[in-house]
C-alpha positions as CSV (number, residue, x, y, z in Angstrom):
1,M,154.7,109.2,74.7
2,K,157.2,106.4,73.3
3,K,157.0,105.7,69.2
4,V,157.3,101.7,69.4
5,F,157.7,99.4,66.5
6,L,157.1,96.1,67.5
7,D,158.7,93.1,65.1
8,C,157.3,89.9,66.0
9,G,158.3,86.9,63.2
10,G,162.0,89.3,62.5
11,N,163.3,86.9,60.0
12,D,166.9,88.4,59.0
13,G,165.2,91.8,59.6
14,C,164.6,92.6,56.9
15,S,161.3,94.4,58.3
16,V,163.3,96.5,60.8
17,R,165.0,98.2,57.3
18,K,161.5,98.2,55.8
19,F,160.3,100.1,58.6
20,R,163.1,102.6,58.7
21,D,163.1,103.4,55.0
22,L,159.5,103.9,54.8
23,H,158.4,105.5,58.1
24,D,161.2,106.3,60.4
25,K,164.4,107.6,58.6
26,N,164.8,109.9,61.4
27,N,165.4,106.7,63.8
28,D,162.6,107.6,66.2
29,Y,160.9,104.3,67.1
30,I,162.3,102.2,69.6
31,I,162.1,98.7,67.7
32,H,161.6,95.3,69.4
33,S,162.0,92.6,67.2
34,F,161.4,88.9,68.1
35,E,163.1,86.2,66.4
36,P,163.4,82.5,67.7
37,N,165.3,80.8,64.6
38,P,168.8,81.0,65.9
39,I,170.7,81.7,62.6
40,F,168.9,84.7,62.0
41,K,170.5,86.3,65.5
42,K,173.4,87.6,63.6
43,C,171.6,89.8,61.5
44,Y,170.4,92.2,63.9
45,S,174.2,93.5,65.1
46,N,174.3,97.1,63.5
47,F,170.4,98.3,64.1
48,F,170.1,101.5,66.2
49,N,167.5,101.8,68.9
50,H,166.6,98.1,68.4
51,T,166.3,95.3,70.9
52,F,166.9,91.8,69.7
53,H,164.4,89.1,71.4
54,E,165.5,85.3,70.4
55,V,161.7,84.5,71.5
56,A,159.0,82.9,69.4
57,T,156.1,85.3,69.3
58,W,153.3,83.1,71.7
59,I,150.6,83.1,74.1
60,Y,152.5,82.0,77.2
61,D,155.9,82.0,78.2
62,G,158.2,79.3,78.2
63,N,159.1,76.7,75.8
64,I,157.5,75.4,72.4
65,K,158.4,73.2,69.5
66,L,159.5,75.4,66.2
67,Y,159.1,73.3,63.1
68,L,161.3,74.0,60.6
69,D,162.1,75.5,57.3
70,Y,164.6,73.3,56.6
71,I,165.5,75.1,53.4
72,D,166.2,78.9,54.2
73,G,164.2,79.2,57.8
74,D,161.8,81.7,55.8
75,G,158.5,79.9,56.8
76,S,159.3,78.0,60.0
77,S,156.5,78.2,62.5
78,L,155.0,77.1,65.9
79,I,152.0,75.2,64.1
80,K,152.8,71.7,62.6
81,E,150.3,71.7,59.7
82,K,151.3,74.8,58.7
83,K,152.2,73.9,54.9
84,I,155.3,75.3,53.7
85,L,155.3,75.8,49.7
86,F,157.0,72.4,48.6
87,D,155.6,70.5,51.4
88,S,153.7,67.3,50.7
89,P,152.0,65.6,53.1
90,S,154.4,63.5,54.2
91,Q,156.7,66.1,54.2
92,I,154.5,68.1,56.7
93,Q,154.9,64.6,59.3
94,E,158.3,64.7,58.9
95,K,159.4,68.1,59.6
96,K,162.3,68.7,61.9
97,S,161.3,71.0,65.2
98,T,163.7,72.0,67.5
99,I,162.8,73.6,71.3
100,V,162.8,77.4,71.4
101,K,161.7,80.1,74.2
102,C,158.5,81.8,73.5
103,I,157.0,84.9,75.1
104,D,153.5,85.7,75.6
105,L,153.1,88.9,73.6
106,S,150.0,90.5,75.0
107,K,151.7,90.1,78.7
108,W,155.1,91.5,77.3
109,I,152.7,94.7,75.8
110,L,151.0,95.0,79.0
111,D,154.2,94.7,81.4
112,N,156.2,97.2,79.3
113,L,154.3,99.8,77.5
114,V,151.0,102.0,78.0
115,S,147.8,102.9,76.1
116,T,149.5,106.0,75.4
117,D,152.5,105.0,73.5
118,R,152.1,105.3,69.7
119,I,152.6,101.1,69.4
120,I,152.9,99.7,65.4
121,L,153.1,96.3,65.8
122,K,154.3,94.0,63.0
123,L,152.9,90.1,63.0
124,D,154.4,87.7,60.5
125,I,154.5,84.8,62.6
126,E,153.2,81.7,60.2
127,G,150.0,81.0,61.5
128,A,150.2,81.7,65.3
129,E,148.7,85.4,64.4
130,Y,145.4,84.1,65.2
131,D,145.9,82.6,68.4
132,V,148.1,85.6,69.4
133,L,145.8,88.0,68.4
134,K,142.6,85.6,70.3
135,K,144.6,86.8,73.3
136,M,145.1,90.2,72.8
137,I,141.6,90.5,72.5
138,L,141.2,88.8,75.5
139,D,143.6,90.4,78.1
140,G,142.5,94.0,76.2
141,S,146.4,94.6,75.2
142,I,144.8,95.0,71.5
143,N,143.2,98.3,72.4
144,Y,147.3,99.4,73.0
145,I,148.0,99.0,69.2
146,D,147.7,102.1,66.7
147,E,148.5,99.6,63.7
148,L,148.8,96.3,62.7
149,F,150.9,95.3,59.6
150,I,150.4,91.5,59.2
151,D,150.9,89.0,56.6
152,W,148.1,86.0,57.3
153,H,148.4,82.5,56.7
154,W,144.9,81.7,56.9
155,D,145.2,79.6,53.7
156,K,148.5,77.3,55.3
157,I,146.9,76.4,58.4
158,G,143.2,75.1,57.1
159,K,141.4,78.4,57.9
160,S,138.7,78.9,55.5
161,K,138.3,82.7,54.0
162,K,135.0,83.1,55.5
163,E,136.6,82.3,59.3
164,H,139.5,84.9,58.5
165,D,137.1,87.6,57.3
166,L,135.1,87.1,60.6
167,F,138.2,87.1,62.5
168,I,139.0,90.3,61.3
169,S,136.1,91.5,61.5
170,S,136.7,91.4,65.7
171,L,140.0,93.6,65.7
172,N,137.8,96.5,66.4
173,D,139.6,100.2,65.9
174,V,142.7,98.5,65.1
175,I,144.1,99.8,61.7
176,V,145.1,96.8,59.8
177,D,147.5,96.4,57.0
178,S,147.3,93.1,55.4
179,S,149.7,93.9,52.5
180,W,152.7,93.8,54.9
181,D,155.8,92.2,52.7
182,A,159.2,92.4,54.1
183,G,160.9,89.9,51.1
184,D,162.3,92.5,48.5
185,F,165.5,91.6,48.2
186,K,166.6,95.1,48.7
187,Y,165.4,94.8,52.7
188,R,167.1,91.4,53.0
189,S,170.5,90.2,54.6
190,R,173.4,88.4,53.1
191,L,172.6,85.4,55.0
192,V,169.3,85.3,52.9
193,W,171.0,85.9,49.7
194,K,173.1,82.3,50.3
195,L,170.0,80.9,51.5
196,Y,167.9,82.3,48.9
197,L,170.5,80.7,46.5
198,K,170.5,77.2,48.5
199,K,167.0,76.9,48.4
200,E,167.2,77.1,44.2
201,L,169.8,75.1,44.0
202,F,167.2,72.4,46.3
203,F,164.6,73.2,43.8
204,S,167.1,72.2,40.7
205,K,168.3,69.3,42.2
206,K,164.2,68.2,43.0
207,Y,163.3,69.2,39.5
208,L,166.1,67.4,37.6
209,K,165.0,64.1,40.3
210,T,161.6,64.7,39.2
211,L,162.1,65.2,35.2
212,K,164.7,62.1,35.5
213,N,162.3,59.6,37.0
214,Y,159.7,61.1,34.5
215,L,161.6,60.7,31.6
216,I,162.6,57.1,32.9
217,Y,159.1,55.7,33.4
218,N,157.9,57.1,30.0
219,I,161.1,55.2,28.5
220,K,160.3,52.0,30.6
221,N,156.2,52.3,29.4
222,F,157.3,53.3,25.4
223,S,159.5,49.9,25.6
224,L,156.9,48.0,26.8
225,V,154.7,49.1,23.7
226,L,156.9,49.0,21.2
227,F,157.3,45.0,22.2
228,L,153.6,44.5,23.0
229,T,152.9,45.7,19.2
230,N,155.3,43.1,18.0
231,Y,154.2,40.6,19.5
């Protein structure tokens, strides 16, 4: 029996660091990380008993568009409509995309693992989790999973809470931990620290620009009021 941790939506390797720290200090688990964004590949060079796959977690093998979080990559998604924190409706339509390789996760599990393995699946795939899990249910690969660590994105892809809760109830006997979050900075790479500073700078500039426009608008209106009151 193998112990396996499947890290889907690996980002900068933060989930590997968190999992090793909290659940696997002796490196007993074989870890497979699946991350399509090429900026994060270099973050995986120092892990033991670990394999990095530069692919997106999806429902078929091939190629697919990855819509980029153009500030720090953290919210990049296969789902075009998925909201990023700072998205306006126009930005959603104008998202930059790149073509990446993708894998059928369900098929990969059936081809590479057995049901008697101890398998923990982590999904943080920015809205694609519903399609991936639906296929795993249909294929039966969901029955291979002992625990599911997941970050849900129902509220960012237009699903209602009712739809989301109904979907969770279809996951049979899988132990679901919906609180998974490896965003604590003690688990992040130097690259993410740099990207975080870039994001902060972006928001600072955006805030200052908004403030500037607000002040210009109000000064113009105040001048207009003064003009009208004098005549």
